[in-house]
N, C-alpha and C positions, 0 to 999 in steps of 0.2 A: 504494500500500500504506500501511496505517496505521503511524505511528511506533511502534517497539517499545520498551517500557519494562520494565526489570528492577527489581523492588522487592526490596531486601535488608533484611529486618526480622525480628528474632527474636520480637517481640511479636505474638502470633497475631491479636489483635483488630484492631490497626492494619494488619497485613499483609492480612487478609481484607477490611477496609474499602477499601483501595486497589484490591484485585483487583475489587471490585464497582463502584467509582466510575469508575475510569479508562477502561474500555471505553465508557462513556457520553460521554466527552469525546473519543472518536475514537482511542484508543490501543489497541494490542495489548499485553497485560500478561502477564508471567510473574513468579513470586515465589519467593524462597528464604529459608530461615531462617538461613543462615550464608554466610560468604564462600566456603567450599569448594563448597557447593551452587550458589551463584551463578556461580562460575567454570565449573562444568560446563555450566550453562545458556547462559552467554555463548559458550563454545566451540562448542556445538551450533548457536547462531544469535545472533550478536553483536547487542546492543541498540543503539538510538540514544541512549537516556537511561537513567541509573541513579539511582534514589532509594534512598539507603542511610543506615542508622543508623551512627554512629561506634562504638557499644558493642555489637559483635557477639560471640557466643561463638566462641572460637578466634581466628582472624586478625581483627584490627581493621579497621574500615571504611576508614580512609585507606590502610593498607597494601594492602588489597584493591584499592582504586581506583587506586593507583599501578601495580599489575600490569596492570590493565585498560588504562590509558593507554599502557603500554608495548606492549601487543598491538594495541590499537585506538585510536589517538590522537584520533580524531574523536568518540568517545563523550563525552557531556556528563553531568556529575554534579550531583545535588542532595543536599545533606547534611542529615540531621535529627539534632539534638542538643540537649542542655540547656545545659551550660556548656562553655567551651573555654579552652584555654591558648594562650599566644603561639606556642609551638612548633607546635601543631595548626593555628593560623591560617597560619603560614608555609608549612607543607606544603600546605595547601589552596590557598593562593595559587599556589604552584608548579604544582599540578595543574590550575589554572584551573577550579575548581569554580564552577558557575553561581550557586548560591544556598545560603544557610544558613537552615534553618527551625528555629525553636526549638519543641521539643515542649511542649505539644501544639499543632501548627500547624492553622490553620483550612483548610478546603477552598479558600477563596478565595485564601489565600496560596499554597497548592500549585498552584492553577491558574495563577496569575501566574508562578510559578517555572517551570512547564512551558512556558508561553508564551515566556519568555526562552530556555529551553533549545532550543525548537523553532526560534527565530530563529537561534541559533548553528548548529543542525544544517543548516538550509536555506541558511546563508551559507557559501560554499565558499572564503572568504578564508583563505589559509594563515597560520599563525603567523609573525610577522615578528620574529625575535630581534634584539637589539641587537648581538650578535656570535655567532659559531658556538658559543661556550661557553655561550650562554644558551638554546640549543635545549632544548626540554622533555625529549626522550629522552636527550640528552647529560647532563642534570642529574640524572637519576633516582638514580644510584648514590651521589651526594654528599648526597642529602637524608636527614636524620636523622628517621626515622619515630618519633614519640613513642607512648607508651602511649595507648590510646583511652579510658581511664577518665576521667570528667569531672574537670576541674581547677577547682574552684569558687572559686579565688582571686578576690576582689572580686565574685563572683557575676555575671561578665560572660558574655554569650553569645559563641559563636565568631564570629558576624557582627560584634559590637562589637569584639572583640579584633582581628579582621582589619582593620576600618576604621581603628582607632587606629594600627595598625602601618603601614598604607599611608600615612596622612596624616602621621604623624611622619617617615617616610622622605622624603616629598615636601618637608616643611619643612626637613629636614636638608640637602636638595640645592637649597634656595632656589627651589623651584618648577620646577626643570629636570626635565621629565617623561622625557626620554631617560635621564638619569642615574638617576632614580628607578626606572624599569623595569629598568635594568641591575642596580641594587643589590638589587632584589626578586627578580631572576631570572625575570622574566616578559616577555612581548612588550609593545611599546608599545600595540598594539591592546587587549590585556587591561587595561592600566592606564587607558586612555581610557574603556573600558567601565565600569570600577569608579568612576572619577571622575564620569562621567555619572550613574550610579546614586546616588552620594552627594549630588550637587547636586539631584537630584529629591527626595531625602529632606530637603532643606533645609540641608545642611551647606555651609559656605562653603569653597571650595577656591581657593586663590590660584594 
């Protein structure tokens, strides 16, 4: 069966573009205008991957994705946004979002992000927390979900904010990846995945 993608996007032109393009890449696609509509679609048939905008009408994108991860922990997320805040980046790290795409993202960038998400979907490795308290579902109630309105401080994208936060935490723990993962509240596997991506982008990671 084709991987099922749920597109959550209130901008009609972008939503319709994705509905046209993704089937040609081998995906089954359903689309929603809001988090509420998206949850109804997910309950009817849970998706493998969700492509969502942070700035949705009503419930925000990260709050919606947190509820999805509580119900279906293996669902992978791709976030589309303009600018981000440190708090948004922290929440996205906890929820193990696959990729951040800065609007307007190219179809090539989206295809690469979907390829990364598919690799996660097809990999049945469980999340390996550094301690029971670091388990994703156990952490949900302690995560402060910020407002999803763009926080244009310094004009940084959410991807940039997330990368700076992770690398700063790594430096603070003198390169100890186990301690860094614990401080970030993510699995070691997720941290290694992030570091591998940063190294591919040319960032030096000690």
